[in-house]
C-alpha positions, 0 to 999 in steps of 0.5 A, spaced: 500 500 500 502 506 498 502 511 504 499 518 503 493 522 506 488 518 503 490 511 505 491 513 512 485 516 512 482 510 510 485 506 515 484 510 520 476 510 518 476 502 518 479 502 525 474 507 527 468 503 524 471 497 528 471 500 534 465 504 534 461 497 532 464 494 538 462 500 542 455 500 540 454 492 541 457 491 548 452 490 553 452 494 559 448 495 566 451 502 569 445 506 566 440 502 569 443 504 576 446 511 575 443 518 572 448 521 567 450 528 568 453 532 563 459 536 565 462 543 562 468 544 567 473 539 570 468 538 576 461 539 578 458 541 585 451 538 587 449 542 592 442 540 591 443 533 593 439 531 600 434 536 598 427 534 597 422 538 593 416 535 596 409 539 597 406 542 603 400 545 604 401 553 603 400 556 609 403 563 610 409 565 605 413 560 601 418 556 605 424 556 600 429 550 600 436 552 600 439 547 595 446 549 597 446 546 604 449 540 602 456 541 598 458 535 594 463 535 588 465 530 583 471 532 579 472 529 572 478 524 571 481 523 564 482 516 562 486 513 556 488 507 552 493 507 546 495 502 541 501 503 536 501 500 529 507 500 525 508 503 518 510 497 515 504 493 517 500 499 513 504 499 507 504 491 507 496 492 507 496 488 514 490 492 517 486 486 518 490 483 523 489 489 527 481 489 527 480 484 533 484 489 537 480 495 535 474 491 537 476 490 544 478 497 545 471 499 543 468 494 548 473 496 553 471 503 552 463 502 552 464 497 559 469 502 562 463 506 566 460 499 568 467 498 572 467 505 575 460 505 577 459 498 580 466 499 583 464 505 587 457 502 589 462 496 592 466 501 596 460 504 599 461 501 605 467 505 606 467 511 602 463 517 604 457 521 601 454 528 601 452 527 608 459 525 611 457 518 613 459 512 609 454 511 603 452 505 606 452 506 614 448 505 620 448 512 622 445 517 617 443 522 621 436 526 619 431 531 623 424 528 624 419 532 628 425 536 631 429 530 634 436 527 631 435 520 629 440 515 626 437 511 620 441 505 617 441 503 610 445 497 611 446 490 614 453 488 617 456 482 615 462 478 612 459 475 606 459 477 599 455 484 598 449 485 595 445 491 593 438 493 593 436 500 589 431 504 587 432 506 580 425 508 578 426 516 579 430 522 576 435 521 581 439 515 582 443 512 587 449 513 583 451 519 579 455 518 572 458 524 570 461 526 563 465 532 560 466 528 554 464 522 551 469 516 549 473 519 543 477 515 538 483 519 536 489 518 532 496 520 530 498 519 523 502 525 520 509 523 518 511 530 520 509 528 527 515 527 532 513 520 534 511 518 527 518 520 525 522 517 530 518 511 531 515 509 524 509 507 527 502 510 528 498 511 534 490 510 535 487 511 542 481 513 546 480 519 551 475 520 556 474 525 562 469 522 566 467 520 573 462 517 578 460 519 584 454 517 590 447 520 589 442 519 594 443 514 600 436 513 601 435 510 594 440 504 596 441 499 601 447 494 602 448 488 605 453 483 607 448 478 610 447 472 606 442 473 600 436 469 603 429 471 603 429 472 610 434 478 609 431 480 603 425 482 606 427 487 611 432 490 607 426 492 602 421 494 608 427 499 611 428 502 604 420 503 603 420 507 610 426 511 608 424 519 610 427 525 608 429 531 613 423 533 617 420 526 617 416 526 610 416 519 607 420 519 600 416 513 597 422 509 595 421 502 592 426 497 590 427 496 583 434 493 582 438 487 586 445 487 584 449 481 586 456 478 584 457 472 580 457 468 586 450 470 588 447 469 582 444 463 584 441 466 590 438 472 586 435 468 581 432 464 586 429 470 590 427 474 584 425 468 578 423 462 582 415 461 582 416 456 588 421 457 594 426 451 596 421 448 600 415 448 595 411 454 597 409 460 593 415 465 592 412 472 594 418 475 592 418 473 585 419 479 580 419 484 585 426 487 582 430 486 576 437 482 577 444 485 575 450 480 576 456 484 575 463 482 577 465 489 579 462 488 586 466 483 588 471 484 594 
């Protein structure tokens, strides 16, 4: 193959097509539990997290909620993946051998949010959220009827973690923040220092993104065994969650997230019509099951 601007554009276009096709076909679940927020700067502040604009009877003047009461900032992180293709391989028209590599690049780029979002969920037992307490904690503080009360959204234990989430609302338990999408880039100009010195072309992906915690009231984490006996009180606890002031939030779990080790237990609770002793399974179809290895550990 003669190397010129046209042939390099064709090669790059072919690589990008392979990348894009794989990117679009990869299966993901992160968007089922996270709300996507576009970012216009290197970080975004979520001062409104923790404030609930519920209705009240209009007696006297309006009561204005201060949406800056809970400061919480998510700073974008820049991620990249870069590969090199020798000029000799382009000259010899060996582009086909690189297609699987660019397909994998597309698949990994598409699944990258999956890794960040579910890994963050896993870290919720040790990482703080907007109220300064760990995302899953036994002592989230609320003010109800003028008194401070502590509310738990977790079951302590030593087993593999599982998570109940309410993903039915505009607000979600996790925030997925994007400054830009996953951009496919290339350097093929023969006058570029890298191309000139190394006789190879560079192709890569760049993405300034990050994940952060949303509302703890929309999530429940457990390290107790995944059984109907533990699933039931976790659901009940979530549906009783309140906002500051004591108003019921109307939370209803819609998703159960488990690691591969707990897939069988999750399927038994959510999909089986009968319990193990032959009785009716009252918890069948009460949530959607998501199985992901990113919540391991």
